[in-house]
C-alpha positions as CSV (number, residue, x, y, z in Angstrom):
1,M,9.5,18.2,70.1
2,S,12.2,20.4,71.8
3,V,13.2,24.1,70.5
4,L,16.7,22.8,69.2
5,A,14.8,19.7,67.4
6,V,12.6,22.2,65.6
7,A,15.7,24.4,64.7
8,V,17.6,21.4,63.2
9,A,14.5,20.1,61.4
10,C,14.2,23.7,60.0
11,A,17.7,23.8,58.8
12,C,17.4,20.4,57.2
13,S,14.2,21.4,55.5
14,S,15.7,24.8,54.4
15,A,18.9,22.8,53.2
16,A,16.7,20.3,51.4
17,A,14.8,22.8,49.5
18,L,18.2,24.6,48.4
19,A,19.7,21.0,47.4
20,A,17.3,20.3,44.2
21,P,18.1,20.3,40.3
22,P,17.0,23.2,38.5
23,K,13.2,23.6,37.2
24,V,12.4,23.6,33.5
25,V,10.5,26.8,33.8
26,T,8.3,28.9,31.3
27,A,9.1,32.3,32.9
28,P,10.9,34.7,30.7
29,N,14.8,34.6,30.3
30,S,16.3,36.9,33.0
31,D,18.6,38.7,30.5
32,P,18.0,37.7,27.0
33,E,20.6,40.0,25.6
34,C,23.5,38.4,27.6
35,F,21.9,34.9,28.0
36,A,21.0,34.5,24.6
37,P,19.4,30.8,24.0
38,W,21.3,28.6,21.7
39,A,17.9,27.9,19.7
40,S,14.4,28.8,19.8
41,N,13.5,25.5,21.8
42,T,16.5,25.8,24.6
43,K,15.1,25.1,27.9
44,L,15.0,27.5,30.4
45,F,16.3,26.7,34.0
46,Q,15.8,28.2,37.3
47,Y,17.5,26.9,40.4
48,P,16.3,27.7,44.1
49,A,17.6,30.9,45.0
50,K,20.4,31.0,47.4
51,K,21.6,34.1,49.6
52,G,25.0,35.4,48.9
53,P,28.0,35.9,49.2
54,Y,28.6,32.5,47.0
55,R,31.7,30.2,47.1
56,I,32.4,29.6,43.5
57,A,35.1,27.3,42.1
58,L,36.7,27.2,38.5
59,A,37.8,23.4,37.8
60,N,40.1,24.0,34.6
61,G,41.8,21.2,32.9
62,Y,44.3,21.8,30.1
63,I,46.5,24.9,30.8
64,A,49.7,24.5,28.9
65,N,48.6,27.2,26.2
66,T,48.2,31.1,26.0
67,W,44.4,30.8,25.7
68,R,43.8,29.0,28.8
69,I,46.4,31.0,30.6
70,Q,44.6,34.0,29.7
71,M,41.1,32.6,30.6
72,I,42.3,32.0,34.0
73,K,43.6,35.5,34.4
74,T,40.4,36.6,32.9
75,A,38.3,34.8,35.5
76,K,40.4,36.3,38.2
77,A,40.1,39.7,37.0
78,Y,36.3,39.5,36.8
79,A,35.9,38.2,40.3
80,A,37.8,41.0,41.5
81,Q,35.7,43.7,40.0
82,P,33.8,45.3,42.8
83,D,30.3,44.4,41.9
84,V,31.4,40.9,41.3
85,A,33.3,40.6,44.5
86,A,30.6,41.9,46.6
87,K,28.7,38.5,45.6
88,L,31.6,36.4,46.5
89,K,32.6,34.8,49.4
90,E,35.5,32.7,48.0
91,F,36.5,32.3,44.2
92,K,38.9,29.3,43.9
93,V,40.9,28.0,40.7
94,V,42.4,24.7,39.9
95,S,43.9,23.4,36.7
96,T,44.3,19.8,36.6
97,G,45.9,19.1,33.2
98,E,44.8,16.5,30.5
99,D,43.6,14.0,33.2
100,V,40.0,13.6,32.8
101,A,39.6,11.8,35.9
102,A,41.7,14.5,37.9
103,Q,39.5,17.0,36.8
104,I,36.2,15.1,37.6
105,G,37.9,14.4,40.9
106,A,38.4,18.2,41.3
107,V,34.5,18.9,40.7
108,N,33.5,16.4,43.3
109,N,35.7,17.7,45.8
110,F,34.2,21.4,45.2
111,I,30.8,19.5,45.7
112,D,31.6,17.6,48.8
113,S,33.4,21.1,50.3
114,G,29.9,22.8,49.8
115,Y,30.8,25.3,46.9
116,D,27.5,26.9,45.7
117,A,28.7,26.6,42.1
118,V,31.4,25.0,39.9
119,V,32.4,26.5,36.5
120,V,34.2,24.0,34.2
121,N,36.2,24.1,30.9
122,A,35.8,20.3,30.5
123,Q,38.4,17.8,29.3
124,N,36.0,15.4,27.7
125,P,32.1,16.3,26.8
126,A,30.8,12.8,27.9
127,A,32.4,11.7,31.1
128,F,30.9,14.0,33.5
129,K,27.5,12.4,33.7
130,P,27.6,11.1,37.2
131,V,29.1,14.5,38.3
132,I,26.2,16.4,36.9
133,K,23.7,14.1,38.8
134,R,26.1,14.6,42.2
135,A,26.0,18.5,41.7
136,N,22.2,18.7,40.9
137,D,21.2,16.4,44.0
138,A,23.4,18.8,46.1
139,G,21.8,21.8,44.6
140,V,25.5,22.8,43.1
141,V,25.0,25.2,40.0
142,L,27.4,23.5,37.4
143,V,28.3,25.7,34.3
144,A,30.3,24.4,31.5
145,F,31.8,26.8,28.9
146,D,34.1,26.5,25.9
147,N,34.8,22.9,26.0
148,T,31.0,22.2,27.2
149,L,29.3,19.1,28.2
150,D,27.0,16.6,26.4
151,T,24.1,17.0,28.2
152,E,20.9,19.1,28.7
153,D,20.9,18.8,32.6
154,A,23.6,21.5,33.5
155,I,24.2,25.0,32.1
156,N,26.4,25.3,28.7
157,V,27.9,28.6,27.7
158,N,29.7,28.6,24.2
159,V,30.2,30.0,20.8
160,D,29.0,27.8,17.9
161,Q,32.5,25.8,17.6
162,K,31.4,23.8,14.7
163,G,30.2,26.9,13.0
164,L,33.5,28.3,13.9
165,G,35.1,25.2,11.8
166,K,32.9,25.9,9.0
167,Y,33.5,29.5,8.7
168,W,37.2,28.9,8.4
169,A,36.7,26.1,5.7
170,E,34.3,28.4,4.1
171,W,36.9,31.0,3.6
172,L,39.5,28.7,2.3
173,V,36.8,27.3,-0.2
174,K,36.2,30.9,-1.5
175,N,39.8,31.8,-1.4
176,V,41.5,28.4,-3.0
177,P,39.4,28.2,-6.1
178,A,41.2,24.9,-7.4
179,G,41.1,23.1,-4.0
180,G,44.4,21.3,-3.1
181,R,46.4,20.3,0.1
182,V,45.3,21.6,3.5
183,L,47.1,21.6,6.7
184,E,44.8,21.3,9.7
185,V,46.3,22.2,12.7
186,R,43.9,20.6,15.5
187,G,43.6,21.3,19.3
188,V,43.7,19.1,22.3
189,S,42.3,15.7,21.6
190,G,39.2,14.4,23.4
191,T,37.8,17.8,23.7
192,S,34.5,19.0,22.4
193,V,36.0,22.3,20.8
194,D,38.7,20.1,18.9
195,R,35.8,17.7,17.9
196,D,33.2,20.3,16.6
197,R,35.9,22.8,14.9
198,H,37.1,19.6,13.0
199,E,33.8,18.3,12.0
200,G,32.8,21.7,10.9
201,I,35.9,22.1,8.7
202,Q,35.6,18.6,7.1
203,E,31.7,19.1,6.6
204,V,32.4,22.4,4.4
205,L,35.4,20.7,2.4
206,K,33.7,17.5,1.7
207,A,30.5,19.7,0.6
208,S,32.4,21.9,-1.7
209,G,32.8,19.9,-4.9
210,K,36.6,20.6,-4.6
211,K,39.2,18.2,-4.5
212,W,41.1,18.5,-1.0
213,E,43.6,16.5,0.7
214,V,43.9,17.2,4.4
215,V,46.8,16.6,6.6
216,E,46.0,16.5,10.0
217,V,48.5,17.4,13.1
218,I,47.9,17.9,16.8
219,G,49.1,21.6,17.7
220,K,47.0,21.7,21.2
221,W,46.3,25.3,20.6
222,D,49.7,26.2,21.6
223,D,52.4,28.2,19.8
224,P,55.4,26.2,20.0
225,T,53.6,22.9,19.7
226,A,51.8,24.0,16.6
227,Q,55.1,25.6,15.3
228,K,56.8,22.1,15.5
229,V,54.0,19.9,14.3
230,T,53.9,22.6,11.5
231,A,57.4,22.3,10.6
232,D,57.3,18.5,10.6
233,A,54.4,18.5,8.3
234,I,56.1,20.8,5.7
235,A,59.2,18.7,5.8
236,V,57.1,15.7,4.9
237,H,54.7,17.3,2.4
238,K,56.9,20.0,1.0
239,R,53.8,22.3,-0.2
240,F,50.2,23.4,1.3
241,D,47.8,25.3,-0.6
242,A,45.9,26.1,2.4
243,I,45.9,26.4,6.4
244,T,43.4,26.2,9.2
245,A,44.5,26.1,12.8
246,Q,42.5,26.1,15.9
247,G,45.0,28.0,18.1
248,G,48.9,28.1,18.2
249,D,48.4,30.0,15.1
250,T,51.4,32.5,15.2
251,G,53.5,29.5,15.6
252,V,52.0,28.1,12.7
253,V,53.0,31.1,10.5
254,Q,56.5,31.5,12.2
255,A,57.1,27.8,10.6
256,L,56.0,28.9,7.2
257,I,58.3,31.6,7.5
258,D,61.4,29.6,8.7
259,A,60.8,26.9,6.2
260,K,60.3,29.6,3.3
261,H,57.3,28.0,2.5
262,P,54.9,30.3,0.3
263,L,52.4,32.1,2.4
264,V,49.0,31.0,1.8
265,P,45.1,31.7,2.7
266,F,44.7,30.8,6.4
267,G,41.4,30.3,8.6
268,G,42.4,30.9,12.0
269,E,42.1,32.0,15.6
270,T,42.2,35.3,17.3
271,E,45.6,35.6,18.7
272,N,47.2,38.9,18.4
273,G,50.6,37.6,17.0
274,F,48.8,35.9,14.3
275,R,46.5,38.8,13.3
276,K,49.7,41.0,13.5
277,F,51.1,38.6,10.8
278,C,47.9,38.8,8.9
279,G,48.0,42.5,8.9
280,K,51.9,42.7,8.1
281,L,51.9,40.1,5.3
282,A,48.7,40.0,3.1
283,A,50.6,41.5,0.3
284,E,52.9,38.6,0.5
285,G,49.9,35.9,0.4
286,L,48.9,35.7,3.8
287,K,45.4,36.5,3.3
288,C,43.6,35.8,6.6
289,A,40.1,34.8,8.2
290,S,40.4,35.3,11.9
291,G,37.5,34.1,14.2
292,G,37.0,32.8,17.6
293,T,35.9,34.0,20.9
294,G,38.3,35.4,23.4
295,P,38.9,33.8,26.9
296,A,36.4,36.4,28.1
297,Q,33.6,34.1,27.8
298,V,34.7,32.7,31.4
299,A,33.3,35.7,32.4
300,V,30.0,35.1,30.9
301,A,29.9,31.6,32.5
302,L,30.7,33.1,35.8
303,K,28.1,35.8,35.5
304,T,25.7,33.0,34.7
305,A,26.5,30.9,37.6
306,I,25.9,33.9,39.8
307,A,22.4,34.6,38.1
308,A,21.5,30.9,38.6
309,L,22.2,31.0,42.5
310,E,20.3,34.2,42.6
311,G,17.2,32.4,41.4
312,K,17.0,34.1,38.0
313,V,15.9,32.3,34.8
314,V,18.9,31.4,32.6
315,P,18.9,29.4,29.5
316,Q,20.2,25.7,29.7
317,S,22.6,26.5,26.7
318,V,23.8,29.8,26.3
319,K,25.0,31.2,22.9
320,L,27.8,33.7,22.6
321,P,28.8,36.0,19.4
322,L,31.8,35.1,17.5
323,A,34.5,37.7,17.1
324,R,35.5,37.8,13.3
325,V,37.7,39.8,10.9
326,E,39.1,38.8,7.9
327,F,41.1,40.2,4.8
328,P,41.3,43.0,3.8
329,N,39.6,44.6,6.9
330,L,42.2,43.9,9.7
331,K,42.9,47.1,11.2
332,E,45.8,47.8,13.7
333,G,44.2,49.3,17.0
334,A,41.0,47.8,16.3
335,D,41.5,44.2,15.4
336,Y,45.2,43.9,16.5
337,Y,47.7,45.5,18.8
338,A,51.4,46.0,17.5
339,A,52.4,47.1,21.0
340,L,50.7,44.3,23.0
341,S,52.2,40.8,23.1
342,D,51.8,38.0,20.6
343,N,50.3,35.8,23.3
344,F,47.2,37.8,23.6
345,F,44.0,36.8,22.4
346,V,41.6,39.7,21.2
347,G,38.1,39.9,21.6
348,N,37.7,40.3,25.3
349,A,34.4,42.3,25.5
350,F,30.8,41.2,25.3
351,P,28.8,44.4,25.6
352,T,25.6,42.8,25.8
353,C,26.6,41.6,29.1
354,G,28.6,44.6,30.3
355,I,31.7,42.4,30.1
356,N,35.0,44.3,28.8
357,F,38.6,43.9,29.9
358,T,41.5,46.0,29.3
359,A,44.9,43.9,28.6
360,Q,46.2,45.6,31.9
361,E,43.3,44.3,34.0
362,I,43.9,40.4,32.5
363,M,47.6,40.5,32.5
364,G,47.9,41.8,36.1
365,Q,46.4,38.2,37.5
366,T,48.2,35.1,37.8
367,E,47.3,31.7,36.1
368,A,48.5,29.8,39.4
369,N,46.1,27.8,41.5
370,K,44.5,29.8,44.1
């Protein structure tokens, strides 16, 4: 065999060794404080170690709300931090909208283009099975976060979204003793986050033993959309005894104020504007439970992807902590910030992962595909 043939054979052999799905291992978790396993029986993955720097892509779907915009800016801010940037040859971001096929096509393009890892906020939890197989066959690390994938063959990073829905509903059960009519402002249809939060809310309300009438509207986690559908719901139903919203909560409160609807107990997300309303209007009846996780979870997803590429042991499913605060404990300067935009999600630190961002760091980035 010629020297050239030997070199080609060695290169092919090396590529084949890297182009492999993750192994399920019993070795210790490389960072149990940051990469907390979802459950005691969560599998531990180990990918073949690759030499950096790496090409990593973020394949986002829906973008038309402040959470997604802030998430993309946060991803870019994280990738720009010197210790992270040193590990990256390229960081590419693309948003494809609500078209599931377009998002799947984007992930396939990244795989075909030789990216080392793809991080995805999935438009549909069940539609990615062929993509997951292609990624694993190509040795590409696939990490889903926020809207995760219904699989145990790729890495998921998320909070307990169903548990968050339960938290909001438990707050309403406790603070609306007689039950009543609830306005449930849902997110983007077809996503795992919307599904899981809705299931948590419904499960708690049904188990409470109280009589509830739930009116559902689609707010898409977006203030203008949520404000409009709330205003329409008030026009039709006249009166609600409680509200829970997955996002766009600032718009929901504004719709209540504009309609001169009485302020009622509200279980909602972590938008700065919503929390400002909750702090200001509690005495008028807007008693709130605010829970969620800021868009900084994308940074944990990227950190997980890099660790996997380095051959470190990571859980198949990583569980992130919720940021929660409720009446009467909302404090200006800690839980919300009067001087910051309403369109800013609070809770952008994961101290156990060494991740923390200032508002300036995030808002200095752009949400454009780049």
